[in-house]
N, C-alpha and C positions, 0 to 999 in steps of 0.2 A: 731906539738904540739900547736902552736899559732892559726893555722887555726881551729883546733878542739875546742880549748877554745873559739874562737870567735863564732863558730857555736853554741856552747852550751849556752853561756852567752848573745849573741846579736841576732844572726840570728833566732834561734828557738823562742824566746819570741816575736820578731817582726812579724814573720810569724803567730804565734798564734793570736796575736792582730789583724793583718790585716784580718785574716780569720774570726774572731769573728765580727769585725766591718762590713766587706762587707757582711757576711752572714746575719747580722741583717738588713742591708739596703735592701738586697734582699727579706727578708721576709716582710718588709714593702711595697716594690714595688709590691709584689705578691697580695696585697689587691686589686689593680686595673688592674694589667697586666695579663689579662686572657690568652693571647697567649704565654707569656713567652719570648717575644722579648726583653723587657727592662731588664728582669732578666738575659738574656744572655749577654747584654751589661755590666751589673754590674759584671757578672762572668768574662768577658774578662778583665775588669779593675783589678779585683782581681788577675787574672793570671799574668798580666803585673807587678803588685805590687810585687808578690812573686818572680818573676824572678829578679826584680831590687834589692829587699832585699837580695836575695841569691847571688847576684853578677854573675848571669848567662848571658853570652854573646851568642846571638842567630844568627845563619846564616840560611837563608831560601832560598830554591831553588825550582823553578817550579810553582810559584803562577800564572804565565800566563796561565797555563793549566786549571785554574778554570773558569767556566762560572757562574757568580753570579746569573743568572736567572734560573739555573737548580737545581734540587734536586739530591742528591747523597746518596749512602751508602758509608760512609767513613770508610775505614779499616786501622788499624794501629797496629804496634807492641807495646808491653806493658812491660816495665821493671822497672818502678818507679812510685811513687806517683807524681813525678814532670811532668810526661807525660801530665796529665790533664791540669795544668796551662799553660804549653807550647803550647798545641794545642789550648786552649781557646784564648790565647794572639796572636797567629800567624796565625791561619787558618781563612781566611775571608769568612766563610760559615755559613749560618744560620742553625745550627744543634742542635740536642738534643742527649743526651747519651742514649745508651741501656745498662743497668747495671743489675747485679743480684738483685733479689728481696730483699735479706737480707740487702742491703744498704738502702733501703727505710724504714726499720724498726728501723734505728738508730735515737734516739731523735735528734731534731733540723735539722740534715742533711737530714733525710728522708722526712720531711715536705717540705723542700726547693726543693728537687728533684722532688717531686710530683707536686708541685705548678708551677714549671718551665716547666713542660711538658715532663720531661724525662721519659723513658720507662722501667718499671720493668719487668724483665724476670724470672719466676720461674725455677730454674735449675734442680729441682728434679721431675718435672712434664712435660715430653715432649709434651703431648697433649695440656696442657695449654700454654706452651711456643710457640707452633706453632700458637695457636689462637691469642696470643699477637702479634706475628710477622705479621700475616695476617692483623690484625687491624692497625699495624704500617705502613705497606706498603700502605694501603688506605689513611691514614692520610698524609703520605709524598706527595702523588699526590694531594690531596685535598687542603692542606695548603701550598704546595711548600717549605717544610722544608727538611732538610737532617738529617740523623741519623749516629752517630759515634759508631762504633762497634770495640771492641778489640777481634778479633776472636780466640785468644789463650785461652780465658776464664779466664785469670788471669795474674798476673805479672810473668815474667820469672826470676827465681832465678839467673841463670847464665848469663842472658843477651842474650843468644842465642834464636833464633826464634823457638817457639814450634809448634806442629801441630795445624792447624786451625780447629775449629768447623765449621759446615756448616750453622750456623744461618745467617751470613751476606749474603751468596749466596742465601739462601731461601728468605730473605727479599728483595734483589734486583730483583730477578726473580718474586716474588709475586707482587711487586710494579711496575715492569717494569721500573726501574730507573737505571741509570748507577752507576758503582762503582768507587770511587776515592781512589786509594791506596796512603798511605802516610807512611813515616818511619822517625824515629829520632835516632840519636846517641848522646851519652853524658849524658843523664839523669841518666843512671845507676851509673855513677861516681859522679854526683851531689848529688843524694839521693839513695844510695843502698837499696835494699830490707832488711827489718828487722832493719833499722836504721832510727832515727829521726834527725840526724845531717846533715843539708843541707850545702854542700860545694860550693864555687864559681867554675865556670868552663865554658867551651865552648860547646854548643850543636848545632847540625845541624838538621834541619827539611827539608825533601825532599818530594815534591809532584810528583806523577807519572802520567803516561798517563791514561786518563779516559778509563774504560772498559765498553763498551756498552753491554746491556743485552736484549734489546727489540727483537733482532733477534738472540740472543745467544742460544746455546744448553741448554736445560733445565736440564741437568745432574748436580745436585748440587755438587756432589763430584768432577767432572771435573772443574767446575767453582771455587770451593773452592781451589783446587790445583793451579789454575791460579792466584787467588788472593794472595796466599802465595808466589808464585814465584815472583809476582810483588813487594810485600813488601820486600822480601829478597833481590831482586835486588837493591832496593833503600837503603837498609841497607849497602849493599856491592856493590857499583856501579862498582867497578873494578873486581868483582869476577864473575864466571860463576855458575849460579844456577843449582843444580842437585836435583831431587825429591827424 
């Protein structure tokens, strides 16, 4: 009862204030930051701020598997709105989000996403989506940036891993860049789906082994299943994955 009251009266207003403040700073930074790198730094600060306000303790494993000089397609499970600040705060990769186009149409948020260089994907137009991903693959190699994809296509209501869409595999193969699987546990309890009450808690972020694609089989379905197996294994490191 007391934790719920604190979440409603203290945590939620502070998170809203921090989001408005850091979002405003990012919009100002966007006036001269054409590449989005400084905006990413501000977003990382926002992520750390939200975790601190919420009382979230983070444990990270596998950061030594990341080569900061390489570009990756980063794939992750998705169970909560807290996934984004967690990944921003803890993953030392220069990445941009690949998100549904509808998010870019939201006032204030959409303008920030576009100026920061994040990638809008039209979900209801497969041909247009493929064109966007082809372009994103080229940009990754030319600019040396990574792209974060939530291959489930949305948050999981139950917290269980859903089937993966093949966009991440297509992007990795098209751009000839490796895939970096990551997974997290605990954000579903911190901020459940359909709730705005953020609770304190402990979360774990695990980074998996890099999956090379330059010499990989070009079968997107097979690679997609491989990515799902990798993420599921990180979510449940003691379990045996079955397709």
